[in-house]
N, C-alpha and C positions, 0 to 999 in steps of 0.2 A: 436481563444480562447488565450490568455495567459495562460501560464504555471507557477507553483511557481518558476519552474527553471530558467526563464528570456526568455526561448523560447517561441515562438507565432505556435501553432501547429493545427490542422486539424483532427477530431476525426475519426477514420478508422471503427472504428468496438465494439460495447461491447463484454467485453469478456466475464463476468461475475459477479456475486454477491456474495457477501460473507458476513457472517451475524457471528459476534463476542457478544458471551455474557460473561459478567464481573459479577461475582458476587458481591453482595454489600460490602464485607470484600476485595476485590480486585480494588475496584473504587480508584480512585487518589482522589475526590473530595468524601466526604460523601453525601449519601443519601439512601433511602429505597429499597430496594430490587436491583434486578440485572439493570445491564445497556447492552440495545441492539443496538449496533452499527450495521448498514446496508450500507456495503462499495460496491459504484460501481465502477468497473474495467474496463477502455478503453483502447483500443490500438491508439497512434496517431502517428502521421508524424509533422516532425518539417517542420514552412513555415519561420519562421524567426525569429530574436531574437539572443540571445547570453546566454551562461551557465552563469548563475551568482549561489551566494549563497542566500540563501531565507533572508532574515529580518522581523524581528517579526513574525514568524510563527510557525511552528512545524517540520519542514529542517532545520537540522544542515548546513549541508552543500551539494551542488549539485556535482555530481560526472557523468561522460559519462558510457554508458552503458556497454562499456566493462570492465568499472571496478569495477562493481558490485560485481564478484566473489569474490574479496578480502578485500571487507568491512564489516563490520559488521552491520547488517541491519534488521529492524522489520522483522515479521515473515509476512506481508501483501506483501514482495516483493519476498518470492517465492511462494506466493498463486499466485501471478499475473502474476510471470514466468511462474508456472505449466498452470494458464487459456489460456497462448500466446502459449503454447509446446514450453517453451524455458527450457533449464537445470535449476533445483534448484541450490542457491549457496551454498547451504551445506545444512546439517540436523541439524535444531536447533531445541531445546527442547521449544512446547509453554508453557510449565508449566501445575500445574494444577488449576489456575483460570479462564482461557480462554476455551472458547468450541469456536470452527468452525461449522459452519453450510452452508456448501455451499447450493446455490441455484441451481438446476440442471436444472430447468424449461427456463433458461433465453438461 
């Protein structure tokens, strides 16, 4: 499978599911009612390819895993690191517009 960073990867295991609820007033595009996002998080190993910045996508820049702690990242990075039993990159407030509901049944 190809990953948005340019790597080819093989999925190892599903780490978990994170549900994010964004009230209508916090949505980027207008809409009625809250928006629910279900994010499935997987652990993968690199099998090929090379690190590159994503083009025409949601990720601005690609970095090696050991550089994450020094970066400003979205809260999903810390959520995924906790799921993988890795240290958080730091305490970042999630704000009052987003509610996370981790799925413990996975």
